[in-house]
N, C-alpha and C positions, 0 to 999 in steps of 0.2 A: 494710594500715590494716584496723583491724578494725569491727564493724558499728557503734559508736556513733562513731569519726571517720568512718566511712562519711554517718553521719547529720546532723553537723556540719556534711558539707562539700557537705550535696546531694547524696547518691547515695544518699539509698535511693530502693526506686520509691514508696510512698507520696511521697514528697514532690516527684517528679520527676514523678507525676500530676497531682498539683494546680499543680505548676506552670503546666504543660502542656497540664492539660486542653481548655481551648478549640481547638486542633492537633489535640488525638486525636477528639475532637466532629468537626471538617472531614474527618477523615479515614476515619469510620466507616461514614459513604456512597458512598463509592467502593469501600471491602472488602466494603461485601455487597454490592453491584452487582455486582463481579468474581469471589464467592465463588458467588452463583446461579449469575449468564451465564457464567461458565467454569469455576467445577469442579465443580458440582455436575453439569451435562451431561455427566461424564464417564463416569457410572454408568450410562449407556444404550448404553457399548461393545459391553455382551454383546448388544446387537438384533446385531451386526454377525455372530456366531455363532448366530445361533438362525433360525427361521422365526418371527417373531415374532407374537405375532397379541394386540393392547390385550385385547378379554376375559381371557386367561390370564395376563397380564404378562409380568414379564422370566425368573423362575423355572422356568415350568411352562410353556413355549413350549419348542420343539422343539429340537433342538440338531441345528448339520449343520455344523460346522466351518466350512474355508473356500469353502463352498459359493459364496457367492457373491463370491468375491474371485474366483476361476477363471469363475462368469459373466462377471466382468464384461472378459475380458481377453481371454473366447472371444467377445465382445460382435463383430460383423460393422464396427457404430462405432470400437470402441475405438481406434484409433492414430487414426483421424481429430480423435476430438476432445482427444487427448492430443497431437496433433502442435497441435491449435489453440491450444489451453491453453499451451500451450511459447513457441512460436510468438509470440503475442500476449504472453505476460509478458515476454519478451527483446525485442522492439519496444519495448516501452512502458520497458524498462528502459534501452533505450539512447537512448530520445528524451527521458524525463520527468526520470530520473536526474541527469546534466549540465546538466539546462536551468536551473535553481534556482541552483547553484552559477554557473552565468554568468551571472544575472542579479542576484545577490546579488555579484559581482564588479564588474559592471559601474555599480552603483546605491553601490557602496564609494565608486569612483574620482568621483561626483560631487558639487561642491564647494557648486554654488546648492544650499541648503535648502530655497526653496520647492519648485521643480521636485522635487529629490529624495523631498519629501513627497508629492507627487502624482502621481511614475510610481509611487513604493509605490502608494496607494491604487487608484490604476486596476489595477494588478495584484494585488494582495489582493480587490477585490470578487467576482469570478466564482467565487472558492469558494465564497462563501454562496448562492450559488443550487444551488437542488436540483434535484434528478440530474430530475426528471421535469420540470420547465420547460427544465431545458438540453435534452433528445433531444427535447422538443416546437416548439425552436426551433427544431434542427438539423433537424428535418423538417419546418419552415417552408421553409426554408432553402435545401433539397437536393431534398428528393422533392418537393416542389411543380413542376410545370410552371410556375406561377406565379412562383414561389420570385427573390429577388433572385439567386440562382449563375446559376440555367437563364433567367435576362431576358440574364442578364453574356454568359454562354456564343452566347446565339440571335441578340443583338446585335455577336460578334466572327463571326458564319459561323458556328458550329457545332450542332450540335442537341440541344434540351434529353437530358437523362441523369436518369434514378430512381435517386441514389446509393443509399440505403435498399434497392434491390432489387437491388443489383448484388453481386455477394459480392467481388470484386477491390475495391473500394472502404470494406469496411466496417474492414479495421484501420487504415485512414488516418483514418477519422472519427475512431473511440473513442481513438487514440492522442491523432489534434490537438485531439480537445474535451478529453481530460485533459490535453494540456499544457496548452492556453489558462485552464484552470481552475483548476488545479493548481501552477504553474508561481512564483506571484507570493507565496502562501503560505510553498511549502515553502522558500522561499528568508529565509524569516526563522532560521529557526534556524542557519542559515547567516552571515547577519548579526550574528547572538549572538555565534559563534565569531570573526567580524573585529573587532570591538567590544574580544575579551579578545586581541587581538594588542598587544603592546606601540607602542609611537608610536616609540620611542627606537629603534629596530631600520630604521623607514623613513629619521628623522634622520640615520643614520648611514652608511644608503647612499644616500642624496642629497649627502652629504658625498664619499662617494668616487666618486660621480661615476654612480652608475646611471641607468637612463629607467623609467621608469614599468614598463613592459614586465617589464625583472628585477628590479623590486620584489615584482611578481606573482609570479614564478616564484620565486622562492629568500623571499622574506617570507608572502607571503600564501595561497600554498597549499600550502607544508609548515606555517602555522601552521592550517589548515583541515582537515588530513590525517585529524587524529584523529575528528574529530567526520565527517566523510565515512567513515570506514572502516567506523564504526561503526554509519553509516546505512546504506550498504553491505549490511553484515551482517543487521541488521536486514530488507531490502527481501529479500533470498536465500531467507527464508523462505517470502515470501507470490510464487515465481516459479511454481505451479502453482494462483494463487489470482487471481483476475479482477475486476475490478468485477461482479459477480454483476448487480446490481439495473438497472445502466446496460444490461447485455447484454441481461438479460431485454425492456429495452424498446426498444433497436435492432434488436434481431432477429428473424427471420423464419424460416419454411420456403422460400424463395430464397436464403439466406443462409447456410443451417445448413453449405455447406461450409466455408465461411473463421469464421462468426458462432459456430456449434455448442461450448462448450468443455464442462470435466467438471462445473462447477458449474450448466450452464442444464440438461447432459442427468439428471444426478442428480436435478435437479424436476421433472423431466419426466418418468422411466421410474424412481424414487422417492417422490419426495412426490404425486404429481397421481394415479398407479396406487398409493396408497397399501402398496407396498413399502418398507415403513420399512427392512428391515433390509439391503436391496443399498442406500439411502444411504448406512445405517450403514458399510458396509464401504466402500462410494467414501472417505467421508469422514475414516474413520479409516484408512484408504492411506494420504489429503493428505496427512492430519497428522503421521504417521511419513517420509516424505518430504521434508514441510516441515521438520522439525526434522534430520534427516542433512543438507540442505544449508546451515542453520542452524550448526550442529556443524561442516562442513566450511570453512566458509566463515571461520568464527573460529579456528581452528584452522590453517588457510594463515595468515591475516593474523598470528597470533601467530609463527609461524615463519619469516616475511619481513619481519616492523616488531613494534613494542612494542603497537602498538593489537589490540586484542581487546576482546572483552563482557565475558568472565572468564577 
């Protein structure tokens, strides 16, 4: 097809631009945000390999190679914070990843439209609560002696517990609050995937005598499997990442043994002490590890199934 025919059929770039200029304009702001906050900071990776001094800048600071990477692994708290990070991420994955799927399956089985909308609204609302407000509510409920939880414990014959000062309770509070806040919102994408399943399959299964559980096992779950696999692969990229803001608001020196993770450690020893190179080295290391996990999960999924990100 020559250039003249392309123009006649609407394939010229200028014609496409004029036709969809409003859509391109809408995409401009998100594109600028991605470039500014995701790509431009990559320029700062050089700090991980030098003793960075703001007054000297990136290219006049002293080059030190892998010094800060080695320093991190020689730190006496290194393996403790790695352990805390991995355990917190694995426990979160174990509880918070399947919960939205289960909720979506339950909502999909509700036939009463008004009740279904009510349940959806109630489960979605916690997502819009600020992390600061959420942690404040948790502290009022669990850490205060006069809190509702401790009053209930005392009424049942137990002793009041300051949950936020007990290292053993940190992970339960963190994961439980994340589950409560995110399960409803996380189910939205699975409900959308469920809506795309052909209803004729359910009708055929009903005619063949399949019960509700069999329909879920042989129609519903395979129907949402591609979405589930893709989200799981993306979740693997955050295996060494946690909700930094939430942990920072929840933890204290008394709970460092279970609550101190790589991101909070980097914040304290890297940014608060103005050791920017140390923080950059740890951040770079985590980014590389996260990429390896995503790539490995994607390769494994592609090998055992037809679902993958690329």
